[in-house]
C-alpha positions, 0 to 999 in steps of 0.5 A: 480899151476901145479897139474893135477886132477886124472881124468884129466890125459887122457886129459892131456897126449897128450900135457904133454911133450910139456907143462912140463919138470919135472913130479912127479907121486905119490899116493897109487896106485903104479901100476897106478903110474908106468903105467902113468910114462911109458905113459909119457915116451912113449910120450916123445919118450924115447927109453928105450934101448938107454943109450945115451938118457935114464937114469934110477935111483933108489932113492938109487942111489942118496943117498950120492950124492945129486948133481947127480940128477941135473947133470943127468938132465942138462947133454947134450946128445952125439948126441944132443936132449932131454933125459929122466931121470926116477927115481924110488924107495923110500927113504928119501924125502930129497934125492930127494928134494935137487936136485929138489929144485935146478932144479925148481929154475933155467931155464927149463932143456933140459932133461925131468925128471920123478919121481915115488913118493910114497903116498905123503901127501899135505905137501910133499916138493916134491909136493910143488916144482912141483906144484909151478914150471912153468915147473913141474907138480904133478900127483896124482894116486888114486885107480880106481873108478867105472867110471875109472874101466868101462873105463879100462874094455871097453878099454881092451875088445875092443882091442880084439873085445869083449863086455861084458854083464851087468851081466858080467860087474857087476860081473867083477867090483866086483872083480877089483879095488885094483891096476891098474896093477892087474886089467888090468892083470885080464881083459887081462886074461879074454879077452884071455879066451874069444878070438874068441867070441863076448860077455863076459858073467857072467859065463866067469868072474866066470870061469877065474877072481880072486879077483884083489881087494884083490891083494894088496901089503898091504896084504903082508906087513901086514903079514910081520909086524905081523910075519905071515910067512904062510900068507906071502906065500899066499899073495906073491903067489897071487901077483905073480899069478896076475903078479904084480911086487913083487918089489912093496911089497919091496918098500911098506914094506920099506915105512912102516918100515921107518914110524915105525922108525920115530914113534919109534924115536918120542916115545923114544925122547919124552917118548910118549905113543903109542896112542899119537904117533899114533894120531900125526904121524899115522893119515893117516893110515887106521883105519883097520891097526892101531891096527897092527901099534900099536902092532908093535910100542909096540914090536919093538925097535929102533935098530931093526927097523933101522936094518930091514930098512937097510935090505930092502934098501939093497934088493932094491938096489940089485934087481936093480943091478941084475934084474934077481934075483929080485923075489928071493931077494925080497921074501927072504928079506921079509921072513927074516923080517917077521921072525924078526917080529914074534920074536919081537911079541913073536910068 
């Protein structure tokens, strides 16, 4: 079975593109998922401005066209050589699974395929397909532990010729950890602040570092589910300040509403109570967030969840078609959904 442990990625990366053609990168740390996908793309020699050898797709591009993924991966380049297909975004797993099943059941394709997945469970068909195929690999991305964070700190500071004192490191580690992209941005901000010196001290950390562990898309998504418009503004400001892509909030919000939609359908079909559905379909939800989901399931009806899911999917597609408007589209959509949540919750 081809599955790379989270801590093995750095050793795996140099030989990755020689060993495999299909890469499924998944997990709760969305920043790390995107970062590792980019590292594999770089190892594959992909030139992201070369439309003859690189194709970027969103999951929404594959809806209604199940054969497109297979066609793209098996297409021949105009000037020969291997190309790269990079699939981002979120959506129904079946959209990807049908094409991936065809690809993994045949010979290794000439082109390489990178798929950015969400927080996939062990039972996920995408994971099973990539873990079982000889030329595919599944790569999990979990929140950085202390060892990984120390390595990230040392790597980024060393690039600026800096080292950090014990007290400074301890204070810095307390502020990091929620998301790889957010953590890296905070460390780079600190390195820029200390440029020209030699040692990063505790006072430097206190001067410049925010709490990157608190910069999480979950905060913004929770505000949307609660209908907390003021809280959403604060969460989005924190995300924008950390330079974390606001698009990630859209993706995460869509995933949560899709889950709520499935859970609501289960309730309506089986006439099940909220606690019963939470026990069967909500076991993986963090215990601190379960009351929020329970309230949402009690407040939202199926037609409302379907409407907001469609709204979020449309926003993701629009942000991909018009990248310059990504932040505006994302914020307006999240705000509209938060207002609908406020009405559903009777706020």
